[in-house]
N, C-alpha and C positions, 0 to 999 in steps of 0.2 A: 763559566767554570770549564767547558768543555774545550775551551781554546788552549786549557793546560793540560789537554790529554797526555802531553810528553810525560808527565808526573807520573800517570798510571803505566805508562811504557817501561819507564825506568825503575819503577818500584817493583812491577811484576817481573822485570827482567833478572832484578837483583835478587828478587825472593826465588825465582827459578834457578838461578846460580847457587845459590845456598842450599835450595832443597837438593838439586841434582850431587852436589857436593857430600852432603848427608847420605844420601842413598849409596853412594858409590863409596862411603868409607864403611858402611855398615858391616860388611863381612868380616873386616878387621877390628872393628870398634868393640871394646868391652862392653858387656851389657849394663854393667852398673855405672850409675852417673858419677863422675868424678867431683862434683861439687855437691855440698848440702844446702838444704832451702834457705838456711840463713845466709849463705854465701851469695846465693843468687838473689837473696831480698835485698841485700846491702846495694847491688848493682840499680835494680828497679825500682826501689823504695824512696823514700825523702818526700820532702815537700814538691808539689806539682810545680814546675818552671813556669815563669811568667810567658816565656816565648817559645814557639815551636822550633822544630827542625823539618827540614826536608823530607818527604817519604821514604826516599832511597837511603837516608842516615838512619832512619827509625828502623828500617830493615835489616840493615848492617848492625846496629845495636843489638836488634833481637839475636840475630845469628851468634854474634861474639859472646854475649853474655848468658844466653840461654843455654846453648849446646852443652856446656859443661854439667848441668843441672838435668839433662834429658836421659832417660833410660832408652836404651835401644829395643824397644818393644817390637820393632818390626824385623829384628834380628831372627834368623833360623834357630839360634840358639837361646831364644827367650822360651822358657817352659813353664813361666809363672800364670798364675791363678788360670783363667780361660781366656786368652787375650789373642787375637789372630793379627795379622799385618795386614797390609792393604795391597790388592792387586792392582797392576799398573792402570788398566782401562779404569777401576773404579776411583782412583786417586785422581787421575785426569778430569774425570768427569765431574768430581767433587770440586775441583777448580772451576770448572765450567759453571758449575750451581751457583758458586758463590759470585763470578762474574755476572752473571744473568740476574742474579739478586729477585729471583720470582718468589712471592709470598703464594705458596701453593696450597691454597685454602679453597678457590672456587674454580671449576671447569671453565666458567664463563670469562674469567679474569686473566688466567694461566693455562690457555688450552694445551700448549705444548708440554709443560711439566706434568699437568694433571693426565694427559693422555699416555705418557711415559711412564707414570706410576700405575697407571691402570693396566698397561701390557706387563710391568713387571709382577704386578699381583697375580694376573692369570697364570704368566710362566709359573710363579711360585706353587700355586695350586695344581699345575700339572705335576711338577717335580716331585712334590710331596704327598701326590695322591689323595688330596683333600678335596671335599665337593665343590665341583666347578661353579657353583652359584654363591659361594660364599662371599662375604665383604673381606678385604684386605686394606689395613692401613698402616703407614709408617709412622712410628712413634719415636722417642729417642732412644730407647733400649728395651733390653728385656723385662726389666722392672716395670716400665710404663706400660709395655705391650701386656703383659699380665694383669695391671691395674686396669687397663681400658676393658680386656675380655671380662674381668670380674665385675666390673660396672655394667656390662650387658647382662651378666648372669643375674646379678641383684635385681636389675629393671625387670627383667623377664618373669623371674620367681615372684616377685610381689605383684606385678601387673596380674600374673594368674591367681593370685591369692585375692584379688580385688582392691589392690592397693597401690595407688599412683604415687611412687616416691619422690618423682619429679615435682609434683604439685605439694605433696603432705610432709615430704621429708621421711625421715626413720622414726620419730616420735610416736609411739604406739602402733607402728607397722608389726606385721607378723615377723617372728624372728627367723632368720636364716641362717642355717647351719652352715659351716664351712669344715670339711673333713679333708686331712691331708695324711700323707705318710710321716712317720717321725723324723724322716730324713730329708724333707721337702729344703729348698733353698729359702732361707730366711728373709730374701726380698720379698717372697710371696707375703710374708707376715706384713711387711710394711704396706704392700698395695691395701690388704686388708683393713690396716688402720687408718689408712686414708678414707677408706669406704666407711668406717663405723661399724664394720661387721666383727672386730675383736681378731684374738688369738684363733687358730683354727684348732679343731679337735684332732689329735694325733694318734693314726693307727699305727701299730707296730710295724716294723721293717724287719727284712732277714738280714743276712750277714753281709749282703753287698748294697743293702739301703733299699730294696724294693718293697714297696708297701704289701702287706699280707691282705689279699683279695677276700679270703673268708673272715678276716676280723672287720674288714670294711663292710661286708654284707652284714653282719651282727650289729655293728654300730649303726647303721642306716635302719634297721629294721627296728632297732629299739627305740627310736623317737622319730615317727613318721612327722613330715611335714617338708617345707620349703628347705632345699639343701644343696650346695654346691660340693663337688667332689675334685679337689685338685689332684692330678697325677705328675709323674715327672718322666720325660724323655732325658736320661743324662744326669746320673746321679754325681754331685760335685766331686766326690772323692774316689768312687769306683767307676763311673760312666755306666753304670746299670740303668737299664730301663724297666718301669713299671710293668706289671701284667696286664695289659691294657684289655685284651678281650675279657678276662674274668672281671676285672674292676670295674669296666664299663657295663657289663652285663649286671653286677650288682646295683650299681647307681641307676640304671634303667628300671629295675623293678621298683624302686621308690620314686621313680619320676624327679632324678635329681639330675643338675646340670653338670656335666663333665667338662673341666678345663685341664689341658695339658701345658705343664710349663716346659718347653723344650728350647731353652736358651741358646743351647749348643748342640743338643743330641737330636732334636728335630730333623736335622739335616741329613742323617742317617737313612731317612725315608727317599733320600735322593739317589741312594746307591743299591744298584742290585745286590751286591755282596752284603750288605749290612741292612736292608729292607726288613729283614725277618726281627730285628731287634724293636721295629715300630708295629708290628703287626695289630691291627685294629685300632690304630690312631684316628682313622677316617671317621670312626663312629662317635667320637666326641663331639662336643657343641662348639668349643673354642679352643685356640691355640696361641702361643705366645713365643717368639724366638727372637734371636738377635743375628742379623747379618754381619756384624764386626767381628762374631766369634768365626763359626766355621767357614763361613763365605769369604771372609777377609775383605771387607769392604771398609770405608773410614767410618768413625765413631758417628753417632745419631742414626743409627740403622736398626732399631727394634721394629719387629713386625707383628702385629695382632692379625688373628684371623677368626671371624664369627661365622657360623653356620646360619646362625639365627640374624638376618639383615636387620628386621625392623627393630629387635633389641638392641643392636649396637647403635643406629642411628638415632634412636629415640633415648638411649642412655647418654650419649656421647654429644650428637649434633645441637645445633643451634640456629633459629631462624629469625632474622631481622629485615624490616622493611628495607634499609639501606644495602642489603646483600641481594644481588642478583642470582639467586640459587635455583639449581635444579631440582625437581620435585619426582623424577622419576629416572629409571636405568641406573647406571653405575653409582651414581649419587656424587655429591661434592667429596673430595679430601677431607675437608673440615667434618664431615658428619662421622668420621671414623678413626679420628684422634682427639686429644683434649685439647689442642691448641689450635686458635684462629690464624696466628701468625706465625709460619714456620718456612724454613728452607725447603727445598725439594729433595726430600732426603732418599726417596726411591729412586731418583735418576742414577746415583752410583750403584744401586743394587741392578737396576737394569742392565747397565755397563757391565756389571761382572758376569751377569748371567750371560750376556750376549757374547762376550768374549770368550767365555769358558763353553758355551752349549751344554745339552743335557750330557752329554759324554764327560765333558770337562768337570763338572760340577761332581760327577759320581767318581771320578779320578781324584779329584781334591780331597774329598770326604774320604774314600777308601785309603788314600795316600796317608793321610794323618793316622788313622788306626792302625795300619801295617805298622807305622814307623814306631808307634807306642808300643805294639807287641813285640817289635824286635828290641827296642831299648828294655823293655820289661824283661826279656828273655836273656839279654845281655848281662843285666842287672844282678839277676837271679843268679847267676854264675859267679858273681863277686862275693868273696867271703865275706861276713858280715852284713849283708843286705837281704832285708826281708820285702818281697813283694807282697801287700796285705790283699789286694783284691784280684777278682778274676777280669784281666785285662781284656775287654771285649770292644772297647771303642776307644778313645783317646786319653783316657785318665788313668794315671799310675800313682799309689800311695806306697810309700816306703817307709821303714823302720830301720833303726841301726842298732837293736839290743834293747836298752833301757833308754827312757825318755830323756835323759840329760845327754846320753850320747847322741841321740837323734838330733837334738838342739844344736848340739856342739857340732856336728856336721852339716846342718843347715845352715848355721852362723858363717863356718868356714867356706862353703859353696857360694854364699851372698858375698862375703868377704873378696873372694878370688877374683869375681867379676866376668870371669870367661862365659859363664852360661847365667840364667837365672831359674831359680825353683823355689816356691813358696812354701813356709811351714804351715801347718794346720793340727787339726785334732779330731781323730777319726777312732770310734770303737774304745774309748777310754784310753787312747795313747795319743802322744806327740808324733806327728809323721811329716814327711817331706812329701809334697803333692807335685806331681808332674803333669802338665798338660801339653799335648802335642796338637797344636792349634795353626801354627802360623804356616803359610802356603809355600814358604820359601824353606822350610826346615827339610833338611835332606840327610843321606847316610853320613856323610863326614860330621854333622852338626851331632849327629847321634855318637859317632867316636868321641867327639869332644866331650859331650855329656858323660860319657862312662869314665874317660880319663880323669874328669874334674871330681867325680864322686869318688874313685879310688884315691885320688889325692886328697880327697877330705877325709876318709877313712884312715889314711896313713897319718894325716896331720893331726889327727884327733886318737890316735892309739893311746 
């Protein structure tokens, strides 16, 4: 096999060529795909051919026929959902991770990638100001990071109640209440469904989506018993942060586990200028975030952090005689996330952190918030535009009069293709939601965004 290593070289060289061209064209490329899924499917579908083709031809075919159906999500003009781009060091590190092909589950088997992930985890704790003895695991994304943390919470609460969920399951177990703000991200509900905990009890939120800590205290006191309180760092529509000191104090009074969903907002803790938004987060029990968002590393970058190390490893880990595991110290990576087999997800995170340094991370996070505030300021001055939220971080919610007009403006912007912003519904209104997340977004991209919104308003008058 390795006598044909030339095939690797040719395929990788060709992939590099196509990748470089793609990245070079991004500044001028429309964000909107030029082909629909049906168009692309016709190129890639049909019966599986009986004979193969050389690897380099496969790569050429992929690039030629996939690119029309690709959205330029790495463009500085992409403001949809909460999706970051990819920093150069993180992208290159991700290529190495694929080439190395290490199954990063055991420290004994893959000491290099396990050590790199351990270092990345320690840096994250330092950056975010979280307890230095916490466990850090690298999951697929924020959804699985939250799921993993909630699994640890369920284990701990039931263990403290005298129930071994690992042995006896949930049948007959004490009920674990889960309480969240009315404007939590619904991926949290997915994790709770997976865990058999059901839909959370919802606490009213204020006009920016922040949980009402007084109502939380009342709800907790009304039914004592095992409970998980889920708080939020970064509301999907407003970017607002829950009042952590007051909410966590209320949870502590009843012995509840506190989890913080900080998919994109937890990174504010790494910025001296924005740290106040995260005041009190270090008092929680677990945290979930996604480095693909604000830190701008490739996908598969969820991060779960648990203060309660035994709970995380007991709930998630597995031991088998054929696996030479460590039973002390940092623990094996497979004890901290749900998979036994996985790529070395933490390596691109390490590369991003090492390339930026502490000051660079702060600058990256602050820069996205500053650009969001500037974009909101400029759009406020455009007749017919309503900015519906207090822009404190990276999210902006816009409306344009009636719901029908807002939908029309949104459709016009997406059809235009120069930028991408996504529609949603908030406070009973249709809105256009803007997320400033990409590391490459700059003042020129803001200029284009303002111009496109103006054109959309004129085109739907």
